[in-house]
C-alpha positions in Angstrom: 0.1 0.0 0.0 1.4 3.5 -0.9 0.9 6.5 1.0 0.5 9.5 -1.1 1.8 12.7 0.7 0.0 15.8 -0.7 2.3 18.7 -0.8 -0.2 21.5 -0.7 1.2 25.0 0.2 -1.0 27.2 2.0 -0.1 30.9 2.7 3.2 32.7 2.4 6.6 31.8 3.6 8.3 34.3 6.1 10.7 35.4 3.5 7.9 36.5 1.1 6.3 38.3 3.9 9.4 40.0 4.6 10.1 41.2 1.1 6.6 42.5 0.7 6.8 44.5 4.0 10.1 45.8 2.9 8.7 47.1 -0.4 5.9 48.7 1.1 8.1 50.4 3.7 10.3 51.9 1.0 7.3 53.1 -1.0 5.9 54.8 2.1 9.2 56.3 2.8 9.4 58.1 -0.7 5.7 59.1 -1.0 4.9 60.2 2.5 7.3 63.2 2.5 6.0 64.6 -0.7 2.4 64.6 0.8 3.6 66.5 3.9 5.2 69.1 1.6 2.0 69.4 -0.3 0.0 70.5 2.6 2.8 73.1 3.5 2.5 74.5 0.0 -1.2 74.5 -0.1 -1.4 76.7 3.0 1.3 79.0 1.6 -0.7 79.4 -1.5 -3.8 80.4 0.6 -1.8 82.9 2.4 -0.6 84.4 -0.9 -4.2 84.5 -2.2 -5.3 86.1 1.3 -2.8 88.8 0.8 -3.6 89.5 -2.8 -7.4 90.0 -1.6 -6.4 92.4 1.0 -4.2 94.3 -1.3 -7.3 94.7 -3.6 -9.5 95.9 -0.7 -6.8 98.3 0.4 -6.6 99.9 -3.2 -10.5 100.4 -3.1 -10.0 102.1 0.4 -7.5 104.3 -1.2 -9.8 105.3 -3.9 -12.2 106.5 -1.3 -10.0 108.2 1.0 -6.8 109.1 -0.8 -4.7 107.4 2.0 -4.3 103.8 3.3 -5.4 103.1 6.7 -3.1 103.5 9.8 -2.1 100.2 11.1 -3.7 99.0 14.4 -2.0 97.5 17.4 0.7 95.0 16.6 0.3 95.7 12.9 -3.1 94.7 12.8 -5.3 95.8 9.8 -9.0 96.9 10.5 -11.0 97.3 7.3 -14.6 97.7 7.3 -16.8 95.0 5.7 -17.6 97.2 2.8 -14.1 96.9 1.6 -13.7 93.2 2.3 -16.2 91.0 3.4 -14.4 89.2 6.0 -10.6 89.6 7.1 -8.8 86.5 6.1 -6.9 84.7 8.8 -3.9 82.6 8.5 -4.6 78.6 8.3 -2.5 78.1 11.3 -3.9 81.0 13.3 -1.0 83.6 13.1 -2.0 86.9 11.9 -0.7 88.7 8.8 1.2 92.0 9.3 0.2 95.1 7.8 2.2 98.6 7.8 1.7 101.8 6.0 4.2 104.2 4.7 4.4 107.8 5.7 2.1 109.8 4.7 -0.1 106.8 4.0 0.5 106.5 0.5 1.9 103.2 0.3 1.7 100.0 2.4 3.4 96.4 3.0 1.4 93.3 3.8 3.5 90.3 5.0 3.1 86.7 6.0 5.4 83.9 7.2 5.5 81.0 4.8 6.0 77.5 5.9 8.0 76.5 2.9 11.3 78.6 3.4 12.6 77.7 0.1 9.8 79.3 -1.8 11.1 81.2 -4.8 8.5 84.0 -4.4 9.9 85.1 -1.0 13.1 86.7 -2.3 11.4 88.2 -5.4 8.5 89.8 -3.1 11.1 91.4 -0.8 13.0 92.8 -3.8 9.8 94.2 -5.3 9.1 95.7 -2.0 12.6 97.4 -1.6 13.8 95.3 1.2 17.7 95.1 0.9 18.3 92.5 3.3 16.3 89.4 2.8 14.2 88.1 5.8 13.8 84.2 5.7 10.2 83.0 5.0 8.6 86.2 5.0 6.5 86.9 1.8 5.5 90.5 1.1 3.1 92.4 -1.1 3.5 96.0 -1.3 1.5 99.0 -2.7 2.8 102.4 -3.6 
């Protein structure tokens, strides 16, 4: 009488599992940092767009009053809702800075960006006439 031994393989070997886990780990290590940078860039894009909205509101204010508003406490900007529906706020809760030039015929809006290597930072500071670059500060000016 012959006994047949059935060689049925069920499941994966330890080596196969380790190889798959290693491949998934490498892919996650490559992809995850890119997603984290995307969030920072998205918040920075919102900051830039917020500053553009405030600049447009300030220009309307200037057309009505022939001067830009005086800055409030700590560089705060208080515009009525007739110029801007609601003052934008930074996605992470910090405030945007506003300063006006004497005799209120120009202004500088600024925000700290999370992505310090953004190429727009240096260009914005040059446009606003800042000779010494300030890291991570994006500026919009109006004269």
